[in-house]
matplotlib code that plots the C-alpha trace (Angstrom):
import matplotlib.pyplot as plt

x = [38.6, 41.2, 41.5, 38.2, 37.9, 36.8, 33.0, 31.5, 29.5, 25.9, 26.8, 24.7, 26.9, 25.7, 27.2, 26.9, 26.0, 25.8, 22.0, 20.9, 22.3, 22.9, 22.9, 24.7, 25.2, 28.6, 29.1, 32.8, 36.2, 35.6, 32.3, 28.8, 25.5, 23.3, 20.3, 21.9, 19.5, 19.7, 21.9, 24.5, 24.4, 25.8, 28.5, 27.2, 27.2, 26.8, 23.5, 22.1, 19.4, 17.9, 17.5, 14.7, 12.6, 13.2, 11.6, 14.0, 17.0, 19.5, 20.8, 24.6, 27.6, 30.5, 33.6, 32.7, 35.4, 34.0, 30.5, 31.5, 33.8, 34.8, 31.9, 32.3, 30.8, 30.2, 28.8, 25.4, 23.3, 20.9, 18.0, 19.9, 18.4, 14.8, 15.2, 17.4, 19.6, 19.5, 22.6, 25.4, 25.7, 21.9, 22.1, 24.9, 23.2, 19.9, 21.9, 23.9, 20.7, 19.3, 22.3, 21.5, 17.7, 15.8, 13.7, 11.1, 12.7, 10.6, 12.1, 9.3, 9.0, 11.2, 14.4, 17.9, 17.5, 14.5, 16.4, 19.2, 17.0, 14.9, 18.1, 19.5, 16.4, 13.7, 11.8, 11.7, 12.3, 13.4, 13.8, 15.1, 11.8, 10.5, 13.8, 14.0, 10.6, 11.5, 15.0, 13.6, 11.0, 13.8, 16.4, 14.0, 16.1, 15.7, 13.1, 11.4, 10.2, 9.1, 7.1, 5.7, 4.7, 3.2, 1.0, -0.1, -0.9, -3.0, -4.8, -5.6, -6.9, -9.3, -10.6, -11.4, -13.5]
y = [-6.2, -8.2, -12.0, -13.4, -16.4, -19.4, -19.7, -22.8, -25.2, -24.0, -20.4, -17.6, -15.1, -11.5, -9.6, -5.8, -4.8, -1.1, -1.0, -4.1, -7.1, -10.4, -13.7, -16.9, -20.1, -21.5, -25.1, -25.6, -25.3, -21.6, -22.2, -20.8, -21.6, -18.6, -17.4, -15.5, -12.9, -12.9, -9.8, -11.5, -14.6, -12.4, -11.4, -7.8, -7.1, -3.4, -4.0, -6.0, -3.5, -4.3, -7.9, -7.0, -6.5, -9.9, -13.0, -15.9, -16.6, -19.4, -21.4, -21.3, -22.7, -20.3, -19.3, -16.9, -14.4, -14.3, -13.8, -11.1, -9.4, -6.1, -6.0, -6.5, -9.6, -11.3, -14.4, -13.6, -16.4, -13.9, -16.1, -18.7, -17.3, -17.8, -21.0, -24.1, -24.5, -27.9, -30.0, -28.5, -31.6, -31.4, -27.7, -28.4, -31.4, -29.4, -26.5, -28.7, -30.5, -27.1, -26.0, -25.4, -25.0, -21.9, -20.3, -17.6, -14.5, -11.8, -8.9, -9.0, -12.7, -15.5, -13.5, -14.6, -14.1, -16.3, -18.9, -19.2, -19.0, -21.8, -23.9, -23.2, -23.3, -24.8, -21.4, -18.6, -15.2, -11.8, -8.6, -7.0, -6.5, -4.3, -2.5, -2.1, -0.4, 1.9, 2.6, 3.1, 5.6, 7.6, 7.5, 7.5, 4.8, 1.2, -0.7, -1.6, 2.0, 1.8, -1.3, -0.2, 3.2, 1.3, -0.7, 2.4, 4.3, 1.4, 1.2, 4.9, 4.6, 1.9, 4.0, 6.9, 4.9]
z = [8.1, 10.0, 10.0, 11.1, 13.3, 11.3, 11.5, 12.9, 10.8, 10.5, 11.5, 10.0, 8.3, 8.0, 5.1, 5.1, 1.5, 0.8, 1.0, 2.8, 4.6, 2.8, 4.7, 4.1, 6.1, 6.7, 5.5, 6.1, 4.3, 3.7, 1.8, 2.4, 1.0, 0.2, -1.8, -4.6, -6.2, -9.9, -10.0, -7.9, -10.1, -12.8, -10.2, -10.2, -6.5, -7.1, -8.9, -6.1, -5.3, -8.7, -7.6, -5.3, -8.4, -9.8, -8.3, -8.9, -6.8, -7.0, -4.1, -4.5, -2.7, -2.9, -1.0, 1.8, 0.8, -2.8, -1.6, 0.8, -1.6, -0.2, 2.2, 6.0, 7.4, 10.8, 12.4, 13.7, 15.1, 16.4, 17.2, 19.2, 22.4, 21.0, 19.0, 19.4, 16.3, 14.6, 14.8, 12.6, 10.5, 9.8, 8.9, 6.5, 5.0, 4.4, 2.9, 0.6, -0.7, -1.9, -3.9, -7.5, -6.9, -8.0, -5.3, -5.6, -4.1, -2.5, -0.7, 1.8, 2.4, 1.2, 1.3, 2.0, 5.7, 5.9, 3.9, 6.4, 9.4, 8.0, 7.6, 11.0, 13.2, 11.0, 11.2, 8.7, 10.3, 9.0, 10.9, 7.8, 6.0, 8.8, 9.0, 5.2, 5.1, 7.9, 6.5, 3.0, 4.3, 6.1, 3.3, 0.4, -1.3, -1.9, -3.8, -0.6, -0.6, -4.3, -3.9, -0.5, -2.0, -5.0, -2.6, -0.7, -4.0, -5.3, -2.0, -2.1, -5.7, -4.6, -1.7, -4.0, -6.4]

ax = plt.figure().add_subplot(projection="3d")
ax.plot(x, y, z, "-o")
ax.set_aspect("equal")
plt.show()
């Protein structure tokens, strides 16, 4: 990836991980605040699919280039058309206040995309959960499929009784 233009304060950064998209929020001087799943806390980006199984994530402030690693990233304030973003200084302040906190992490609800949307717009939104279930069904990979199938199986069992 070539030199990226410097993101603006409060920009949402979409990072293209091998099996999913990770999200961070830009807070200036090359730093982002993001919800790091436990596998990424250990610095094991490759094991990040495993993190979907765990339920604790840590809010971290790290250099964007370290969070992105070798993965491509882009600024994607995709809900600006629907919601008005909060003032950049407010977004940054809210993000900084959360650094170091542990957050419950659920692939289907409070994920890293919700986290950054909550900070930027004051609303939690994730298109990724729907996409993940569809993609997992097609590709047969990803823990979204496993947990989703688990839910369906337990539902079927209950119906048979």
